[in-house]
N, C-alpha and C positions, 0 to 999 in steps of 0.2 A: 409415588412421586411426591416430593415435598411441596412446600409453598412456593410462591413465585420468587421469593428471595433466593431460593436454592438454584435458580436457573437464570441468574442475572447476566450471564454471558450472551451477548447478542450475536446474530449472524447477519450476513449481507442479504439484500433483497433477493438476489438470484445467485447463490453460491456456485462457483465454478467447480470446486472439488468436493468430494464427499467428506463431510466433517464427522468427527466422532465426538460422542459425549464424554464427559470427564472419566467415565468408567472404561473407556477405550473399546466399547462395543459399538459396532455400526448400528445406527438408528434408522437407516434407510438403505434400500438397494441403490447401487450406483446408477445414476440417470442414463449413462451410456449402455449399461447392461439392460435396463428397462427398454430402451429404444431398440437395441439389437433383438431382444426377445419378441417385441411387437412386430418387428419387420421380418422375422423368420417364418417362412411359409414352407412347410413340409408337404409332400404329396398327400399324406393322410389329412392334413389340415385343409388343403385345397378341396379334397373330395368331400369332406364333411360340410364345408360351407356351400359347395355346389349343390349338394343334396338338399340342404336347408333352403337355399334360394329357389330351386326348382319346385320343391314341395309347397313353399309359400306362394310362388307364382301360380301353380296349378290351383291351389285353394282359392285364391282371389278370382281366377277365371271362372271357377265353378260357382262362386257366389255372385259375381257381378255380370257374367256374360252367358254362361251355359246354364240357363234356368228353365226348368220344366214346371209342372204343376206343383212339385215339391222340391226341396233342397235338403240334402243330408246334413245333419248337425255337425258331423266330424269336420267339415270344411271350415266351420267357425273356429274350432279348436286349433287346427293346423295353421290357418291363416294368422291367428293371433300369436301363437308360439313362435312361428318362423319370423314374423315381422318384428316381434320383440327381440329375438336373438340378434337379428341383423342390426336393428336400431341401437341396441346396447353395445354390440361389438364395434360398430363402425361410427355411428353418429355421435354417441356419447364420448367415444375416444377422440373424435375430431374436436369436440368442445373442450375436452380435457387438455388436449395437446396445444391447441391454438388460442384458446380464450382464457382458461383458468390457470394452467400450469401449476398444479399443486406440488408442494415440496415437503416431503416427509421429514426433512431435517429441521423444519420449523415445528415448534411445539404448538399444539392446539390449545384453546382455552381450557379444555378439560385437564390439561397438564399444567399450564402455567398459572391457572386460577384455581387449582384444585382446592376444594373446601370440604369434600366428603358429603355435601348436601345437594347442591345444584350442579356443581362442576365436578365431574367424576369420570375419569377415563374408563370407558365401558367396552367390553369385548364386542367386536363388530357384529357377531352373530346375535348376541343379546340385543344390541342396539338396533339392528335391522328389524328384529321382532318388535321392539318398542316403537320404532318409527312407523313401520307398516301398520301396526295395531292402532296407533294414534291417528294416522291419516285416513284409514279405511273405516269410515263410519257408515251412516245410513245411505249416503249418496250412491256408491257403486252398487248397492243392493236395490234401491228403490227407483232411482232415475231411469235406468235401462228398462225396467219393467213397465213403467208408465209410457216411455217412448216407443215401446213395441207396437203401440197403436198405429204408428206411421209406417210400419213395415220393417223388415229386418236389415235392409242394406244401408240406409242412411245412418242408423245408430251404430252399425258395425264399423263403417268407415270412420265415423267421428271418434269412436272409442279407441280403435287401433291406431289409425294414422294420427289422430289428434294427440294421443299420449306421447308418441315418438317425437313429434315436432313442437308440441306445446306444453302439455302437462308435466312430462318428465324433465323437460328443459327448465321450466320454472322451478320445480322442486330442487333440482341439482344446483342451479345458480343461486337461489336464495340461501340454501344450506351452506354453500361454499362462502358466499359473501358475508353471511352472518358469522360463520366460524372465524373468518379472517378479521372480524371486528369485535372479537371478544364475546360472541353470542348475543349481539344486539338484536332487539325485536325489529320486525318489519317497519312499524311506525316510526321507531327511533332512527332507523337507517334512512327512511324517507326524509325525516327532518334534517339529518346530517347532509344528505345529498341534494335536496331540493329547496332548502331554505325554509323560512318561517311560513310563508303562504302555502306552498305545496306540502310541506312537512306537516303543518297543523291539520290540513285537510285530510291527509293520509292517516294521521293519528286518530282523529275523530272517527273516520270511516272504519278503521280497523277495530277500534274498541267497541263501537256500537254493533257492527256486523258480528263480531266475536260473541257478544252477549246473545244475539239472536240465534246464531248457529249452535252454541252449546245448549241453550234452552230447548231448541228443537230436537237435538240429539237426545237430550235427557227425557223429553216427552215420548219419543219413540220407544226408548227403553222402558219407561213407566208403563206404556200401553202394552208392551210385549210381556212384561212380567206380572201385570195385574191379574189376580185370580189364578195364577199359575204356580202352584207349590213346587213343581218340578224345576221350573226356570229359576225361581227365587233361591232354592236350595243349591242348585248347581252353580249358578253365577256367584252366589254368596260365598261358596266354598273356595272360589278362586282367590279370595283375599287372604285367608290364612295360608293357603298353599304358596302364594307369592311371597308372603312374609318369611316363610320357611326357606324358600329358594334364595331370597336375598341374604338372609343370615348364613345360610350354608356356604354361599360363594364368598361372603365377606369374612367369616370367622373360621369356619370348619375346613373347607376344601377350596381355597382360593384358586381360581383359574380352571377348575374342573368343569368346563362348560358341558361337555358331552355327558358326563356323569349326572349332573343335576338336570340336564335336559331329559334324560331317560326317566329319572325319578319324578320330575314334574309332569311328564306326559302320562305316566302310569297313574299318578294321583288325579290328574284331570279326567282321565277315563273313568276312574273310580267315582269321581264327583258326578259325572254325567250319568253313568249307569245307576249310581246310588240315588240320584235325584228322582229317577223314575220309580225306584223301589219305595223311597220315602213318601212320594206323592200318592202311592197306592195304599198307604196306611191311614188310619183315622187320625192318629196323633200328628202325622206329617201334614195331612191336609189342614188340620186345625191350626198348626203352628206356622206353616209357611204360605197359607192362602191370605194374601194381603191386598188391601184396596189400593187404588191409585194414589190417594193422598199420602198414605203411610209410606209407600214405595218412593214417592217423590221426595219426602222429607229424608228418607234414608239415603237417597242419591245425593241430596244437597249436603248432608253431613259427611258422607264419604268423599265427595268432591273437595270439601274444605280440608279434610285430614290428608288426603292423597297429595294435595298441592303443597302442604307444608312439611311433610315427612321427607327425610333424605331420599333422593331419587332412587338410590340403589336398594332401598329397603322394600318398597312396595311398587312404585310405578313401573320401573324398568322390568323387574322380573314378572310382574303380572301381565304386562303387555307382551312380553316374550312368551309367556305361557299361553296367552290368548291366541298368539300367532300359530301355535301348533294346531289349534282347532280351526282357525280361519283357513290357513293354507291346506290343512289336512282335508277339510270338508270340500273346499273348492277343487283340490286335486282329485279327490274321490269322485266328485261329480264329473270332472273332465274324463277320467278313466271310464266311468260308466257310459258317457256319451260315445266314446270311441268304441266300446264293446257293443252297446245296444244299438247305436247308430239310428237315433230317432229321426223321422222325416218331419221337416218343418213345412206346414201348409200355408203359413202367412205369406202374403205377397211381398216382393222385394220393396216396393213402394206402394203404400195403400192410398185409397181415395182420400183418407183424412189428412194425408201429408200436404195436399194441395188445396182442399176446400176449407180447411181450418175449423171444421164442424165436429171434430171428434169428441165423443162423450168423456174421454179420460183426460186429455190435455187439450185445452182450447188454443187455437191459433195454427198457422201454417208451419211447415217444416222449417222454413227460414223466417224468423230466427229461433223459434221456440224449441226445436230439437236440441239446440246447443246450450240452452239454459236448463232444459229438463234433465239431460244427461250432463251433469256437472262433474262430480267426482268420478273418476274412471277415465276421463279424457283431459280435463283441466279443472283445477279447484283452487280457489283462493285460500280456503281453510288450510290447505297443505303448506302454504307459504308461512302461515302463522306457526305451525309445528316446526317447519324447517328453520325458522328463526326464533324458536322457543326453547324446547327441551333438547332436541337432537344436537344442535351445534355446541352445546355445553357438555356433551357426553362423548363426542367422537374422539377416538384415540389419535388418528393420523389423517393428514389432509387428503391423501389419495383414496381414503375410504368414502369420501363424499359421493363419488360416482356410484359405487355399489349401493349405498344406502339411499341417496337422493334419487338418482335416475332409476336404479334397479327397483327400489321400493315402490315407485309410482307405476312401473311396468307390472308389478305384481298386483297392484290394485286394479289396473286396467283389465287384467285377466279375470279378476273377480266380477267386474262389470260385464264382460262378455259372457261369462257363465250365467250371470243373472238374466241377461237378455235371452240366451238360449233356453233357459229354464222356463221363462215366460212364454216364449214362442212354441215350446214343445207341447203345451196343453192345447186342447180344443179351442179354436179361435172364438167360438161363441161363448164358451166358458170364460175365456179371458175377459170379454166385454161384460158379461154378467157379473163378474167379480169386481171389476174396476169402474163400472158406471155408478154414479151416486144414487142413493135411495130415492131422491126426488124424481129420477128418471125411471127407475125400475119399480118403484113402490115398495121396495124392500121385500117383495114376495117372489117365490119361484115363478108363479104365473105371470106376474108383472115383468120379471126379467126376461122370460121367454118371449113375451109379446114385444118388448122394447128391442131386444137384440135382433129378432127376426125382422122387425120393422126397419132396421137400419139399411136393408137392401144390399148386404154384402154378398158377393158371389161365393157360393159353396158353403155358406153358413146357414144352418137350419137346426138350431138347438131345441131341446125338448125338456120337459119337467123331470123326466126320469134321470137324465144326465146330471142335472143340478142336485137332485135329491140323493143320488148314489154317491156323488163326489163328497157331499157333506157327510154322509154316513161313513165313507171310507176314511176320511181324515179325522173323524171323531168330533165334528162340529155340528151345531144346530143348523147352521146355514152357511153357504158360501156366497150368497147374493149380496152385492154391494159391499164387499169387504175391501174397501178402497185403501189407498196408501201404498200399494205395491208389495208390502211384506207378506201378506197372506198368499198372494199370487205366486211369489217366489217360492214359498214353502210348499204349495201344491205342485208347482213345476218340479222342484227338487224331489219331492216324494214320488211323483209320477215316474221319474227316471230311475230313481234308486230302487224302487220296489221291483222293477223289471230285472235288476241285477241281484238284489238280495231280498228274499222274503216273500215276494209276490204281493197281491192285493191285501193280504192279511197284515202286511207291515206298513201299509199306507199311513195309518194313524201314527205309528211310531216315527216314521221319517218326517211327517208333517210337524209334529211337536218338537222333534229334534231340530228341524230347520228354524222354527220359531225361537227356540232357546239359543241356537247358533246366532241368529240375527241380534238378539238382545246382548249377548256377550260381545259380538262384533262391534256394536255401537257404543257400549258402556266404556270401552277402552278409549274411545275418542272423547268421551265426557271428562274422564279424569285427567288425561293429558291436556285437553283443551283448557281445563280450569287452571292447571299449572302455567300454561302458556299465557292465559289471560292475566295471571298474577304478574308474570314478567313484563307484559305489556303495560300494565298499570304502574308498576314500579318505574319503568323507563319514562312513562309520561309524567308521573309525579316528580321524578328525578330532575326534570327540566326546571322545576321551581324549588324543590327541596333535594339538593344533591345527595343527601344521605340515602335516599330511596334507591339510587342506582346500585348500591351495594347489596347484591342479592343475598349475601351471607348475613346481613343485618336482620335478625329475626323479627323484631317488632315491625319493621317495614314490610317484611314478607307476610306477616299475619294480617296487617292492616289492608294491604293490597289484595290479598286473597279474600278477606271478608267482604271488601267492596264488590269484587267481581262475582263472588258466589251469591251475594245478596241480590245483585242485579239479575243474573240469569235465573236464580232460584225464585225470585218474585214472579217473573214471567211464567216460569214452569208451574207454580202453584195456581196462578190465574188460569192457565190453560187446563189444568186438571180439574179445577172446581167449576169452571165455566166453559163448556165445550164450544160455545159460539164466540168466545172472546179470548183474551190473553194470547197465548202462543199461537192459536189457530188463526188469529188476526195476522200474525207475522209469517205463517208457513208459506203462503204463496210468494213471499219475498225471498225465500231461501235460495232458489236457483239463481235468480238475477243478482242478488246481493253477493253470492259466492263468486260469480263470474266477474262482477265489478271489482271485487277484491283481488281476483287474479290479474285483472288489467292493471291495478295499482301495483301489485308485486312485480309484474313484468316491466312496468314503467320505471320503478326504482332500479331494477337490474340494468335497464338500458342507460339510465343516468350514470350508474357506476362504471359501466363499460366505456361509455363516451368519455368520461373524465380520465380514464386510463389511456385514452387515445387509440383504442383498438377498433377503429372505424371499419377496418376491412372485414371484421367478423360481427359487426353490429346487426346484420340481417338475422343472425341466429335468434335474437330476442325481438327484433323489430317486427318480423313476420307474425309470430304468435300474438304479439301485443296489438298489431293492427287488426288482426282477425277478431281477437277477443273484444277489443274496444268497439269495433263497428257492430258486431253481433249483439253485444250486451247493451250498448247505448240505444241501438235501434229497438231492441226488445223493451227497454225501459220506456222509451218514448211511446211505444204502442200501448203499454200498460197504463201510461198516464193520459194519452190523448185519444186513444181509440174510442169511437162512438158505439162500438159493439159491446153490449153489457157483459158478454162472456169473456171478454179480453180486458177492456179498460176498467180500471178501478172507479174512476169518477163517473163513467157511463153507467156502471152498475149501481153506484150510489144514487144517481139521478132516477134510475128506473125504480128502485125500491122506495125512494122518497116519494115519488109520484104515486106508487101503489098505496102507500100509507095515507097520503093526502086524499086518495079516492075512497078511503074507508075499507080497503081490502084487509082480510084477516089472514091471508096466506098468499105467498107469491114466490114463484121460482123454486129455489131450494129451501125456502123458509116456510115451515108449516104453521107458524103462529105470528101474532103481532110482535111478541117479544123477540122472536128470531129475526123478523124483518128489521126491527130497530137495531138489533145487533149487527146485521149486515150493513146497514147504513153507517153505523159507527166504525165498523171494522174497515170498510172500503175507504173511508176518509183517512184513517190512520195509515193504511197501506199506501194510498196515493201520495200522502205527504212525505212518508219515509222514502218512497221511490224517488221523489223529487230531490230530497236531501242527498241520497246515495249517489244519484247520477251526477248531480252538480259537483259534489266532492270529487268524484272520479274524473270528471272533465277538468277540474282545476289541477289535479295531479298530473294528468296527461299533458296539459298545456305547459305546465312548469317543467315537465320532463323534456318536452320538445325544445323549449327555450334553453334549458341547461345543456342539451345535446348540441344545439347550434353554437352556443357560446363556447363550449369545449372544442368544437371543430375549428372555430375561428382563432382560438388561442393556442391551438396545437397542444392541448392539455395532456399532462401525464401525471395528474394528481391522484392521491389515494387517501382515504380516511381509515385505512387498515391500522390495526394495532402494530406496534413495533415488533419486529421479528425476534423470537427467543429460541435459543438452541434447545432442541428436544433431547431427552435422555432415555427414551423408550423406543422399542420397535414393535410393530404389529403389521400383519399382512393387509393388503388393500381390499381383497375380495373374499368371498366365502371359502374358496379353495386357494391354497398357496401355489404360486407359480414357481418354476425351477429356481430362478434367482432368489426368490423369497425363502425358499427352503434352505438355501445355503446360509443366509443370515440367521434364520430361525434356529438352525442347528448350532450356531455359535452361542446364541442366547441359552438354548437348552443345556449346553455344556457347562454353564455357570450355575453354581448352587443357588437355590432360590433365595437364601438368606443374603447373598451378595448382590442380587439384582436390585435396581432402583425400585422403590416401592410405588405402587399405583393405588389410586384411591377408589377405583371402581371395581368392576368384575373382571 
């Protein structure tokens, strides 16, 4: 596709007749044919959906009602898949039909702003891989593992039901609204819709939270790859493989997605298997065993380069490649669960869900479950991706449902699999791994005494189990391996060894899972950096309009350098000072992420209200109300609670008093220096919490005001870009529907040289 000037012919807001591009090929399926296809219900179709509904209902009954001493893990898999299928087919279709009304006859920004760098029409399958890889970071892996402390039922309900009515809705709406506005960032859309006060609050909140989120993701990758030659080699090899894939699709075999997918998958497997072989050699160990500081600098440099290179060259193919491993591993785990059928011994709702005294996560189920499990159910970070890279790459408007709503459902399934993996291991082992060293003493004997002293029914761990588990996975110890990632790796290894290899393969599966987690999260770092660059350009563009032109390379480089320097500085502090820097901000991750989700949903509500679509405003108002109440309440508890384990300032006062009394150790701090670090850190945490919650409340209040004003004025306004006639065709979902096959056949009959040129894959 050429530049915008080649598509100057405009179209009406809602064309009544199918229009054709200048080349006389249909660029979209006739809306009447789409409607007829959706309404057509054959006996086979009815039977399939009846089976899905019955299986889903049975699974939920087995999880929530018919519970014995144990529950079979297969019900988690079936409940999730059936609910996702129903939500995608019916609820997302309801939103598409009544609220968004996408029109494939309109060109997307990837078409009318095509520049071959940031705006590039990308095949929906590659883009799904990029989007999923970008949104699926540490959250869906770590949050559910930590929340397993509260039992299996609350987390399962929040992950599965929450994603259908909140998380996937947010991702879908933000992606669609950003696409209709030329790929504008969330902060800029907030400024356009909410005015100076609400918009400025949203801009500041999104920029600061983005820095924290990317820095935290980068630290998780750094910790996972440190001293791991296998991980460094395998993850590093994904970069040249992605560059090859990008050039292959761009120059050698354009459009051959299946072909390069097979090649990329084979190369990825070779990198993974080769990583183990390389790590087993002396030269491989010497060359690829890197410390945390070296890896951190490598990630910083990589983040800068990935953010300024053309998106088709590195970012999109690398994320697509990573999706093979992400989806493949999670799919493999799901199949193993169905075959092995492990029994879950954890209670549906544990004692720690109500007494708030859990050693893994402090606080009661309400509200802390909903901020511990962020990604996987609802995540504000997703809104930044959905208004960052993805809307600039999407080919056709109807693809937003598949990529936005469908991509989030896929991440939710990752979260459910992570929860099941954590629940599948011995409950005593779970608490020994996830309780901090200050409670276990960091020793096997101390962990046994602590866990058995918790008084949990049916839990009686011994030193032999902890020692044997560490030996099986090839680690010196598994005691107090906090953070969630090691527990997930042990859970995955525990299940997979029953399917393939037996106990002798435990070490392989454990280290495979650790590398999988690192690769999983790194893709969110590079995409997050590029999105942060877009956000900074939009923000600077309010004062220096030239920055709004993403194709202006000096502006792109300056904005990238600013954002990389910001999160890179925090990362280096965290790597060099374990008690400061990024660890100061880590407890803020869940709440900040959910506050950002509330901001995103508020912006969506303002846009819908201004369009006058009040009949369907509940679609976004319900998740906004829930997210706002939960997260603001959690923020208030972290700020005002007098319990040191929950409140930042309460903890600050407790440690300050201990220092004043001359104590040399206190709580989790083993030294005076560590105690002083806690005092400093909790003050920073508390102040940032106040800033974040105040900014969010400002955004919500201005949104309510804008909604009421739109209702009184019977508004029908929009800030969308002017409609431009599309000249290309592409299917909406992963598989072509019968009406799409007809149009695709017409395009396939035209020689490639005579088709309109596209700038992406």
